[in-house]
A tleap script that builds the chain and sets N, CA, C and O, in Angstrom:
source leaprc.protein.ff14SB
mol = sequence {
  NMET GLU ASP PHE ARG TYR ARG ARG LEU ALA
  ALA SER PRO ARG LYS ILE ILE GLU ILE ASN
  PRO GLU LYS ASP VAL ARG ILE ARG ILE PHE
  GLY ARG VAL ILE ASP LYS SER ASP GLY THR
  ILE VAL VAL ASP ASP GLY SER SER THR ALA
  GLN ILE VAL THR ASP ILE GLN GLN ILE ASP
  ALA GLU GLY VAL MET HIE PRO CYS GLU ILE
  ASP ASP MET VAL VAL VAL PHE CYS ARG VAL
  LEU PRO LEU GLU ASP GLY TYR GLU LEU ARG
  GLY GLU ILE ILE GLN ASN ARG ASN GLY LEU
  ASP MET GLY LEU TYR LYS LYS ILE TYR GLU
  GLU CASN
}
set mol.1.N position { 0.835 -1.178 0.000 }
set mol.1.CA position { 0.000 0.000 0.000 }
set mol.1.C position { 0.884 1.247 0.000 }
set mol.1.O position { 1.860 1.332 0.746 }
set mol.2.N position { 0.532 2.196 -0.836 }
set mol.2.CA position { 1.322 3.416 -0.964 }
set mol.2.C position { 1.073 4.357 0.211 }
set mol.2.O position { -0.061 4.518 0.663 }
set mol.3.N position { 2.162 4.982 0.704 }
set mol.3.CA position { 2.030 5.940 1.802 }
set mol.3.C position { 1.288 7.184 1.333 }
set mol.3.O position { 1.472 7.646 0.208 }
set mol.4.N position { 0.448 7.716 2.213 }
set mol.4.CA position { -0.277 8.948 1.915 }
set mol.4.C position { 0.690 10.121 1.950 }
set mol.4.O position { 1.511 10.235 2.860 }
set mol.5.N position { 0.589 10.983 0.962 }
set mol.5.CA position { 1.394 12.201 0.931 }
set mol.5.C position { 0.467 13.384 0.765 }
set mol.5.O position { -0.355 13.431 -0.151 }
set mol.6.N position { 0.612 14.336 1.665 }
set mol.6.CA position { -0.162 15.569 1.558 }
set mol.6.C position { 0.427 16.397 0.428 }
set mol.6.O position { 1.636 16.627 0.383 }
set mol.7.N position { -0.424 16.844 -0.481 }
set mol.7.CA position { 0.038 17.658 -1.598 }
set mol.7.C position { -0.768 18.943 -1.662 }
set mol.7.O position { -1.993 18.930 -1.541 }
set mol.8.N position { -0.075 20.039 -1.850 }
set mol.8.CA position { -0.738 21.331 -2.007 }
set mol.8.C position { -1.184 21.514 -3.452 }
set mol.8.O position { -0.593 20.960 -4.379 }
set mol.9.N position { -2.235 22.301 -3.620 }
set mol.9.CA position { -2.616 22.705 -4.961 }
set mol.9.C position { -1.557 23.651 -5.509 }
set mol.9.O position { -0.933 24.399 -4.757 }
set mol.10.N position { -1.362 23.613 -6.798 }
set mol.10.CA position { -0.410 24.531 -7.423 }
set mol.10.C position { -0.909 25.964 -7.292 }
set mol.10.O position { -2.115 26.210 -7.285 }
set mol.11.N position { 0.012 26.897 -7.190 }
set mol.11.CA position { -0.345 28.320 -7.121 }
set mol.11.C position { -0.405 28.862 -8.546 }
set mol.11.O position { 0.627 29.045 -9.191 }
set mol.12.N position { -1.606 29.115 -9.028 }
set mol.12.CA position { -1.810 29.601 -10.391 }
set mol.12.C position { -1.441 31.076 -10.499 }
set mol.12.O position { -1.791 31.863 -9.619 }
set mol.13.N position { -0.738 31.466 -11.569 }
set mol.13.CA position { -0.430 32.896 -11.732 }
set mol.13.C position { -1.713 33.670 -12.013 }
set mol.13.O position { -2.524 33.253 -12.840 }
set mol.14.N position { -1.899 34.796 -11.327 }
set mol.14.CA position { -3.105 35.609 -11.500 }
set mol.14.C position { -2.752 37.085 -11.442 }
set mol.14.O position { -1.857 37.495 -10.704 }
set mol.15.N position { -3.460 37.869 -12.223 }
set mol.15.CA position { -3.493 39.319 -12.029 }
set mol.15.C position { -4.470 39.549 -10.890 }
set mol.15.O position { -5.416 38.778 -10.725 }
set mol.16.N position { -4.262 40.586 -10.109 }
set mol.16.CA position { -5.132 40.846 -8.958 }
set mol.16.C position { -6.575 41.021 -9.402 }
set mol.16.O position { -7.494 40.545 -8.736 }
set mol.17.N position { -6.776 41.697 -10.514 }
set mol.17.CA position { -8.129 41.954 -10.995 }
set mol.17.C position { -8.853 40.661 -11.410 }
set mol.17.O position { -10.082 40.645 -11.482 }
set mol.18.N position { -8.106 39.577 -11.685 }
set mol.18.CA position { -8.685 38.307 -12.133 }
set mol.18.C position { -9.007 37.340 -10.994 }
set mol.18.O position { -9.560 36.271 -11.252 }
set mol.19.N position { -8.682 37.677 -9.749 }
set mol.19.CA position { -8.877 36.746 -8.635 }
set mol.19.C position { -10.362 36.471 -8.436 }
set mol.19.O position { -11.170 37.393 -8.329 }
set mol.20.N position { -10.707 35.180 -8.387 }
set mol.20.CA position { -12.082 34.747 -8.170 }
set mol.20.C position { -12.103 33.852 -6.933 }
set mol.20.O position { -11.660 32.705 -7.004 }
set mol.21.N position { -12.607 34.348 -5.799 }
set mol.21.CA position { -12.568 33.562 -4.560 }
set mol.21.C position { -13.409 32.290 -4.608 }
set mol.21.O position { -13.229 31.403 -3.773 }
set mol.22.N position { -14.319 32.186 -5.567 }
set mol.22.CA position { -15.124 30.970 -5.694 }
set mol.22.C position { -14.351 29.852 -6.375 }
set mol.22.O position { -14.666 28.677 -6.183 }
set mol.23.N position { -13.338 30.204 -7.172 }
set mol.23.CA position { -12.579 29.196 -7.913 }
set mol.23.C position { -11.124 29.082 -7.468 }
set mol.23.O position { -10.562 27.987 -7.462 }
set mol.24.N position { -10.513 30.204 -7.095 }
set mol.24.CA position { -9.085 30.211 -6.762 }
set mol.24.C position { -8.850 29.790 -5.316 }
set mol.24.O position { -9.514 30.274 -4.399 }
set mol.25.N position { -7.894 28.880 -5.125 }
set mol.25.CA position { -7.509 28.434 -3.784 }
set mol.25.C position { -6.116 28.955 -3.453 }
set mol.25.O position { -5.908 29.574 -2.409 }
set mol.26.N position { -5.167 28.701 -4.347 }
set mol.26.CA position { -3.800 29.201 -4.183 }
set mol.26.C position { -3.417 29.925 -5.463 }
set mol.26.O position { -3.644 29.422 -6.563 }
set mol.27.N position { -2.836 31.105 -5.314 }
set mol.27.CA position { -2.432 31.907 -6.464 }
set mol.27.C position { -1.040 32.470 -6.234 }
set mol.27.O position { -0.513 32.433 -5.122 }
set mol.28.N position { -0.454 32.993 -7.307 }
set mol.28.CA position { 0.786 33.757 -7.156 }
set mol.28.C position { 0.633 35.062 -7.926 }
set mol.28.O position { 0.124 35.099 -9.046 }
set mol.29.N position { 1.092 36.125 -7.284 }
set mol.29.CA position { 0.969 37.475 -7.818 }
set mol.29.C position { 2.368 38.048 -7.985 }
set mol.29.O position { 3.199 37.945 -7.084 }
set mol.30.N position { 2.625 38.652 -9.140 }
set mol.30.CA position { 3.891 39.336 -9.392 }
set mol.30.C position { 3.617 40.829 -9.382 }
set mol.30.O position { 2.780 41.308 -10.146 }
set mol.31.N position { 4.312 41.573 -8.527 }
set mol.31.CA position { 4.079 43.011 -8.478 }
set mol.31.C position { 5.071 43.729 -7.588 }
set mol.31.O position { 6.064 43.156 -7.139 }
set mol.32.N position { 4.780 44.997 -7.341 }
set mol.32.CA position { 5.643 45.863 -6.541 }
set mol.32.C position { 4.977 46.137 -5.200 }
set mol.32.O position { 3.780 46.418 -5.137 }
set mol.33.N position { 5.764 46.055 -4.124 }
set mol.33.CA position { 5.264 46.393 -2.787 }
set mol.33.C position { 5.124 47.914 -2.733 }
set mol.33.O position { 6.106 48.639 -2.900 }
set mol.34.N position { 3.890 48.398 -2.497 }
set mol.34.CA position { 3.679 49.851 -2.451 }
set mol.34.C position { 3.415 50.357 -1.034 }
set mol.34.O position { 3.456 51.562 -0.785 }
set mol.35.N position { 3.144 49.438 -0.109 }
set mol.35.CA position { 2.928 49.833 1.283 }
set mol.35.C position { 3.118 48.601 2.153 }
set mol.35.O position { 2.959 47.470 1.695 }
set mol.36.N position { 3.458 48.836 3.412 }
set mol.36.CA position { 3.575 47.727 4.355 }
set mol.36.C position { 3.304 48.240 5.754 }
set mol.36.O position { 3.541 49.407 6.064 }
set mol.37.N position { 2.804 47.346 6.596 }
set mol.37.CA position { 2.605 47.639 8.011 }
set mol.37.C position { 2.702 46.312 8.747 }
set mol.37.O position { 2.963 45.283 8.124 }
set mol.38.N position { 2.498 46.315 10.052 }
set mol.38.CA position { 2.604 45.076 10.816 }
set mol.38.C position { 1.651 44.018 10.276 }
set mol.38.O position { 0.432 44.179 10.329 }
set mol.39.N position { 2.212 42.948 9.761 }
set mol.39.CA position { 1.408 41.815 9.331 }
set mol.39.C position { 0.766 41.930 7.969 }
set mol.39.O position { 0.051 41.011 7.569 }
set mol.40.N position { 0.981 43.018 7.224 }
set mol.40.CA position { 0.397 43.139 5.883 }
set mol.40.C position { 1.360 43.852 4.937 }
set mol.40.O position { 2.182 44.673 5.343 }
set mol.41.N position { 1.221 43.501 3.658 }
set mol.41.CA position { 1.876 44.255 2.596 }
set mol.41.C position { 0.811 44.560 1.550 }
set mol.41.O position { -0.170 43.828 1.422 }
set mol.42.N position { 1.010 45.640 0.806 }
set mol.42.CA position { 0.120 45.981 -0.300 }
set mol.42.C position { 0.948 45.870 -1.572 }
set mol.42.O position { 2.009 46.482 -1.693 }
set mol.43.N position { 0.441 45.069 -2.531 }
set mol.43.CA position { 1.152 44.808 -3.774 }
set mol.43.C position { 0.340 45.368 -4.938 }
set mol.43.O position { -0.880 45.211 -4.991 }
set mol.44.N position { 1.032 46.022 -5.869 }
set mol.44.CA position { 0.422 46.546 -7.093 }
set mol.44.C position { 1.001 45.766 -8.262 }
set mol.44.O position { 2.216 45.755 -8.463 }
set mol.45.N position { 0.133 45.107 -9.040 }
set mol.45.CA position { 0.606 44.328 -10.184 }
set mol.45.C position { 0.311 45.005 -11.520 }
set mol.45.O position { 0.510 44.402 -12.574 }
set mol.46.N position { -0.153 46.236 -11.488 }
set mol.46.CA position { -0.471 46.954 -12.717 }
set mol.46.C position { -1.938 46.888 -13.084 }
set mol.46.O position { -2.438 47.766 -13.788 }
set mol.47.N position { -2.647 45.852 -12.617 }
set mol.47.CA position { -4.081 45.744 -12.888 }
set mol.47.C position { -4.897 46.270 -11.718 }
set mol.47.O position { -6.005 46.774 -11.902 }
set mol.48.N position { -4.348 46.152 -10.515 }
set mol.48.CA position { -5.021 46.590 -9.290 }
set mol.48.C position { -4.031 46.452 -8.134 }
set mol.48.O position { -2.864 46.116 -8.336 }
set mol.49.N position { -4.514 46.716 -6.926 }
set mol.49.CA position { -3.691 46.509 -5.735 }
set mol.49.C position { -4.382 45.504 -4.828 }
set mol.49.O position { -5.601 45.338 -4.880 }
set mol.50.N position { -3.587 44.832 -3.989 }
set mol.50.CA position { -4.140 43.858 -3.049 }
set mol.50.C position { -3.400 43.948 -1.730 }
set mol.50.O position { -2.176 44.072 -1.686 }
set mol.51.N position { -4.170 43.882 -0.658 }
set mol.51.CA position { -3.586 43.806 0.675 }
set mol.51.C position { -3.414 42.330 0.998 }
set mol.51.O position { -4.359 41.548 0.885 }
set mol.52.N position { -2.209 41.952 1.399 }
set mol.52.CA position { -1.893 40.555 1.679 }
set mol.52.C position { -1.479 40.442 3.135 }
set mol.52.O position { -0.562 41.124 3.592 }
set mol.53.N position { -2.168 39.573 3.853 }
set mol.53.CA position { -1.858 39.329 5.258 }
set mol.53.C position { -0.695 38.351 5.308 }
set mol.53.O position { -0.788 37.241 4.784 }
set mol.54.N position { 0.395 38.760 5.935 }
set mol.54.CA position { 1.560 37.891 6.021 }
set mol.54.C position { 2.471 38.353 7.146 }
set mol.54.O position { 2.557 39.544 7.444 }
set mol.55.N position { 3.136 37.412 7.754 }
set mol.55.CA position { 4.147 37.759 8.752 }
set mol.55.C position { 5.491 37.164 8.357 }
set mol.55.O position { 6.414 37.085 9.168 }
set mol.56.N position { 5.588 36.744 7.089 }
set mol.56.CA position { 6.827 36.133 6.622 }
set mol.56.C position { 7.688 37.161 5.914 }
set mol.56.O position { 7.215 38.230 5.527 }
set mol.57.N position { 8.960 36.824 5.751 }
set mol.57.CA position { 9.902 37.690 5.053 }
set mol.57.C position { 10.124 37.136 3.660 }
set mol.57.O position { 9.775 35.990 3.378 }
set mol.58.N position { 10.703 37.947 2.788 }
set mol.58.CA position { 10.964 37.492 1.432 }
set mol.58.C position { 12.255 36.684 1.366 }
set mol.58.O position { 13.155 36.844 2.190 }
set mol.59.N position { 12.319 35.811 0.358 }
set mol.59.CA position { 13.481 34.959 0.141 }
set mol.59.C position { 14.189 35.452 -1.111 }
set mol.59.O position { 13.558 35.605 -2.157 }
set mol.60.N position { 15.498 35.704 -1.020 }
set mol.60.CA position { 16.226 36.136 -2.210 }
set mol.60.C position { 16.759 34.914 -2.965 }
set mol.60.O position { 16.518 33.776 -2.564 }
set mol.61.N position { 17.482 35.159 -4.056 }
set mol.61.CA position { 17.965 34.078 -4.919 }
set mol.61.C position { 18.908 33.122 -4.200 }
set mol.61.O position { 19.026 31.963 -4.597 }
set mol.62.N position { 19.580 33.584 -3.151 }
set mol.62.CA position { 20.494 32.725 -2.399 }
set mol.62.C position { 19.796 31.996 -1.257 }
set mol.62.O position { 20.431 31.227 -0.535 }
set mol.63.N position { 18.500 32.227 -1.088 }
set mol.63.CA position { 17.753 31.576 -0.014 }
set mol.63.C position { 17.810 32.313 1.312 }
set mol.63.O position { 17.402 31.772 2.339 }
set mol.64.N position { 18.314 33.551 1.302 }
set mol.64.CA position { 18.424 34.347 2.524 }
set mol.64.C position { 17.125 35.118 2.746 }
set mol.64.O position { 16.544 35.655 1.804 }
set mol.65.N position { 16.673 35.167 4.006 }
set mol.65.CA position { 15.433 35.865 4.353 }
set mol.65.C position { 15.703 37.347 4.606 }
set mol.65.O position { 16.672 37.706 5.275 }
set mol.66.N position { 14.834 38.204 4.061 }
set mol.66.CA position { 14.909 39.652 4.251 }
set mol.66.C position { 13.501 40.194 4.456 }
set mol.66.O position { 12.545 39.620 3.935 }
set mol.67.N position { 13.350 41.292 5.208 }
set mol.67.CA position { 12.026 41.911 5.295 }
set mol.67.C position { 11.666 42.568 3.961 }
set mol.67.O position { 12.547 43.034 3.238 }
set mol.68.N position { 10.382 42.605 3.639 }
set mol.68.CA position { 9.913 43.307 2.439 }
set mol.68.C position { 10.072 44.802 2.643 }
set mol.68.O position { 9.817 45.325 3.728 }
set mol.69.N position { 10.490 45.471 1.605 }
set mol.69.CA position { 10.611 46.926 1.641 }
set mol.69.C position { 9.727 47.520 0.550 }
set mol.69.O position { 9.442 46.867 -0.453 }
set mol.70.N position { 9.301 48.753 0.753 }
set mol.70.CA position { 8.509 49.440 -0.262 }
set mol.70.C position { 9.353 49.573 -1.527 }
set mol.70.O position { 10.545 49.871 -1.455 }
set mol.71.N position { 8.737 49.354 -2.675 }
set mol.71.CA position { 9.329 49.365 -4.022 }
set mol.71.C position { 10.024 48.062 -4.399 }
set mol.71.O position { 10.564 47.972 -5.501 }
set mol.72.N position { 10.037 47.049 -3.532 }
set mol.72.CA position { 10.570 45.740 -3.913 }
set mol.72.C position { 9.649 45.089 -4.938 }
set mol.72.O position { 8.426 45.163 -4.820 }
set mol.73.N position { 10.249 44.446 -5.951 }
set mol.73.CA position { 9.492 43.609 -6.882 }
set mol.73.C position { 9.450 42.220 -6.267 }
set mol.73.O position { 10.488 41.674 -5.891 }
set mol.74.N position { 8.257 41.643 -6.163 }
set mol.74.CA position { 8.100 40.360 -5.486 }
set mol.74.C position { 7.111 39.459 -6.226 }
set mol.74.O position { 6.254 39.923 -6.977 }
set mol.75.N position { 7.259 38.176 -5.990 }
set mol.75.CA position { 6.235 37.195 -6.327 }
set mol.75.C position { 5.713 36.692 -4.992 }
set mol.75.O position { 6.481 36.229 -4.150 }
set mol.76.N position { 4.392 36.787 -4.803 }
set mol.76.CA position { 3.779 36.365 -3.548 }
set mol.76.C position { 2.869 35.177 -3.829 }
set mol.76.O position { 1.951 35.263 -4.644 }
set mol.77.N position { 3.133 34.072 -3.149 }
set mol.77.CA position { 2.270 32.899 -3.217 }
set mol.77.C position { 1.241 33.057 -2.103 }
set mol.77.O position { 1.604 33.206 -0.937 }
set mol.78.N position { -0.034 33.025 -2.458 }
set mol.78.CA position { -1.105 33.339 -1.502 }
set mol.78.C position { -2.170 32.265 -1.474 }
set mol.78.O position { -2.388 31.546 -2.449 }
set mol.79.N position { -2.818 32.177 -0.348 }
set mol.79.CA position { -4.030 31.382 -0.186 }
set mol.79.C position { -5.185 32.371 -0.270 }
set mol.79.O position { -5.145 33.422 0.369 }
set mol.80.N position { -6.216 32.046 -1.050 }
set mol.80.CA position { -7.382 32.913 -1.213 }
set mol.80.C position { -8.468 32.426 -0.264 }
set mol.80.O position { -8.938 31.293 -0.371 }
set mol.81.N position { -8.863 33.292 0.665 }
set mol.81.CA position { -9.907 32.946 1.632 }
set mol.81.C position { -11.165 33.748 1.309 }
set mol.81.O position { -11.171 34.969 1.467 }
set mol.82.N position { -12.241 33.077 0.856 }
set mol.82.CA position { -13.477 33.794 0.531 }
set mol.82.C position { -14.112 34.392 1.784 }
set mol.82.O position { -14.128 33.763 2.842 }
set mol.83.N position { -14.630 35.604 1.657 }
set mol.83.CA position { -15.365 36.275 2.722 }
set mol.83.C position { -16.776 36.569 2.215 }
set mol.83.O position { -17.070 36.346 1.041 }
set mol.84.N position { -17.650 37.068 3.092 }
set mol.84.CA position { -19.009 37.397 2.662 }
set mol.84.C position { -19.002 38.370 1.497 }
set mol.84.O position { -19.746 38.195 0.532 }
set mol.85.N position { -18.173 39.384 1.583 }
set mol.85.CA position { -18.058 40.333 0.474 }
set mol.85.C position { -16.588 40.466 0.091 }
set mol.85.O position { -15.857 41.277 0.659 }
set mol.86.N position { -16.167 39.659 -0.878 }
set mol.86.CA position { -14.791 39.692 -1.346 }
set mol.86.C position { -13.964 38.512 -0.883 }
set mol.86.O position { -14.449 37.383 -0.814 }
set mol.87.N position { -12.712 38.787 -0.567 }
set mol.87.CA position { -11.785 37.727 -0.179 }
set mol.87.C position { -10.636 38.326 0.619 }
set mol.87.O position { -10.445 39.542 0.652 }
set mol.88.N position { -9.880 37.450 1.258 }
set mol.88.CA position { -8.653 37.838 1.950 }
set mol.88.C position { -7.524 37.012 1.365 }
set mol.88.O position { -7.706 35.829 1.079 }
set mol.89.N position { -6.361 37.620 1.184 }
set mol.89.CA position { -5.185 36.913 0.699 }
set mol.89.C position { -4.223 36.702 1.855 }
set mol.89.O position { -3.859 37.649 2.551 }
set mol.90.N position { -3.813 35.454 2.056 }
set mol.90.CA position { -2.832 35.104 3.087 }
set mol.90.C position { -1.542 34.695 2.398 }
set mol.90.O position { -1.501 33.691 1.688 }
set mol.91.N position { -0.496 35.470 2.608 }
set mol.91.CA position { 0.787 35.179 1.986 }
set mol.91.C position { 1.451 33.967 2.612 }
set mol.91.O position { 1.516 33.850 3.835 }
set mol.92.N position { 1.945 33.060 1.770 }
set mol.92.CA position { 2.651 31.868 2.234 }
set mol.92.C position { 4.148 31.962 1.940 }
set mol.92.O position { 4.975 31.591 2.774 }
set mol.93.N position { 4.488 32.458 0.754 }
set mol.93.CA position { 5.885 32.601 0.333 }
set mol.93.C position { 6.014 33.932 -0.395 }
set mol.93.O position { 5.147 34.295 -1.189 }
set mol.94.N position { 7.095 34.659 -0.125 }
set mol.94.CA position { 7.387 35.894 -0.851 }
set mol.94.C position { 8.790 35.762 -1.426 }
set mol.94.O position { 9.753 35.558 -0.687 }
set mol.95.N position { 8.906 35.880 -2.755 }
set mol.95.CA position { 10.204 35.793 -3.419 }
set mol.95.C position { 10.602 37.164 -3.954 }
set mol.95.O position { 9.794 37.847 -4.584 }
set mol.96.N position { 11.830 37.562 -3.709 }
set mol.96.CA position { 12.360 38.830 -4.204 }
set mol.96.C position { 12.667 38.703 -5.693 }
set mol.96.O position { 13.294 37.733 -6.120 }
set mol.97.N position { 12.229 39.681 -6.480 }
set mol.97.CA position { 12.495 39.701 -7.920 }
set mol.97.C position { 13.090 41.041 -8.363 }
set mol.97.O position { 12.875 41.470 -9.497 }
set mol.98.N position { 13.838 41.702 -7.468 }
set mol.98.CA position { 14.391 43.021 -7.787 }
set mol.98.C position { 15.340 43.005 -8.980 }
set mol.98.O position { 15.412 44.002 -9.699 }
set mol.99.N position { 16.059 41.937 -9.217 }
set mol.99.CA position { 17.015 41.891 -10.324 }
set mol.99.C position { 16.434 41.372 -11.624 }
set mol.99.O position { 17.176 41.132 -12.577 }
set mol.100.N position { 15.129 41.194 -11.683 }
set mol.100.CA position { 14.483 40.608 -12.857 }
set mol.100.C position { 14.513 41.565 -14.044 }
set mol.100.O position { 14.270 42.761 -13.886 }
set mol.101.N position { 14.806 41.048 -15.214 }
set mol.101.CA position { 14.764 41.821 -16.454 }
set mol.101.C position { 13.298 41.960 -16.869 }
set mol.101.O position { 12.726 41.030 -17.437 }
set mol.102.N position { 12.686 43.119 -16.586 }
set mol.102.CA position { 11.254 43.312 -16.835 }
set mol.102.C position { 10.909 43.239 -18.319 }
set mol.102.O position { 9.832 42.760 -18.673 }
set mol.103.N position { 11.790 43.698 -19.182 }
set mol.103.CA position { 11.535 43.616 -20.623 }
set mol.103.C position { 11.400 42.171 -21.071 }
set mol.103.O position { 10.490 41.832 -21.827 }
set mol.104.N position { 12.300 41.325 -20.609 }
set mol.104.CA position { 12.249 39.911 -20.956 }
set mol.104.C position { 11.029 39.239 -20.332 }
set mol.104.O position { 10.374 38.419 -20.975 }
set mol.105.N position { 10.726 39.583 -19.085 }
set mol.105.CA position { 9.550 39.017 -18.414 }
set mol.105.C position { 8.281 39.320 -19.210 }
set mol.105.O position { 7.473 38.425 -19.459 }
set mol.106.N position { 8.107 40.575 -19.606 }
set mol.106.CA position { 6.912 40.959 -20.367 }
set mol.106.C position { 6.873 40.264 -21.717 }
set mol.106.O position { 5.806 39.863 -22.182 }
set mol.107.N position { 8.039 40.120 -22.350 }
set mol.107.CA position { 8.092 39.448 -23.647 }
set mol.107.C position { 7.629 37.998 -23.530 }
set mol.107.O position { 6.929 37.496 -24.409 }
set mol.108.N position { 8.014 37.334 -22.464 }
set mol.108.CA position { 7.663 35.928 -22.280 }
set mol.108.C position { 6.223 35.746 -21.837 }
set mol.108.O position { 5.501 34.929 -22.409 }
set mol.109.N position { 5.788 36.500 -20.819 }
set mol.109.CA position { 4.504 36.224 -20.182 }
set mol.109.C position { 3.343 37.095 -20.632 }
set mol.109.O position { 2.203 36.631 -20.625 }
set mol.110.N position { 3.586 38.321 -21.018 }
set mol.110.CA position { 2.467 39.212 -21.283 }
set mol.110.C position { 2.118 39.337 -22.755 }
set mol.110.O position { 1.083 39.917 -23.085 }
set mol.111.N position { 2.941 38.815 -23.646 }
set mol.111.CA position { 2.626 38.893 -25.068 }
set mol.111.C position { 1.991 37.615 -25.581 }
set mol.111.O position { 1.671 37.524 -26.766 }
set mol.112.N position { 1.800 36.626 -24.720 }
set mol.112.CA position { 1.193 35.352 -25.149 }
set mol.112.C position { -0.294 35.413 -25.060 }
set mol.112.O position { -0.971 34.435 -25.379 }
savepdb mol mol.pdb
quit
């Protein structure tokens, strides 16, 4: 008999404006941190902004943890929690993308 393994759903890439709390469980958002306070960051992905509840720090390319700073480019892996009116995003992983070539990124992902 095969051992049971807990598996997470994949985090689907989403624009903030496309988030549907009835269908989305885990998502990932690419954007810029425009505000932060205790336990939350606000990310702007160009389509809209989202407040993300998180107490975790971002991980850089070397695996080192750093606090999020305003104007950082990040990818945030989130859990979508439906509410009576809207949803709440809970950050699970934050990856730093400050050194990303934005021209190449747009060529690959936004022109398809």
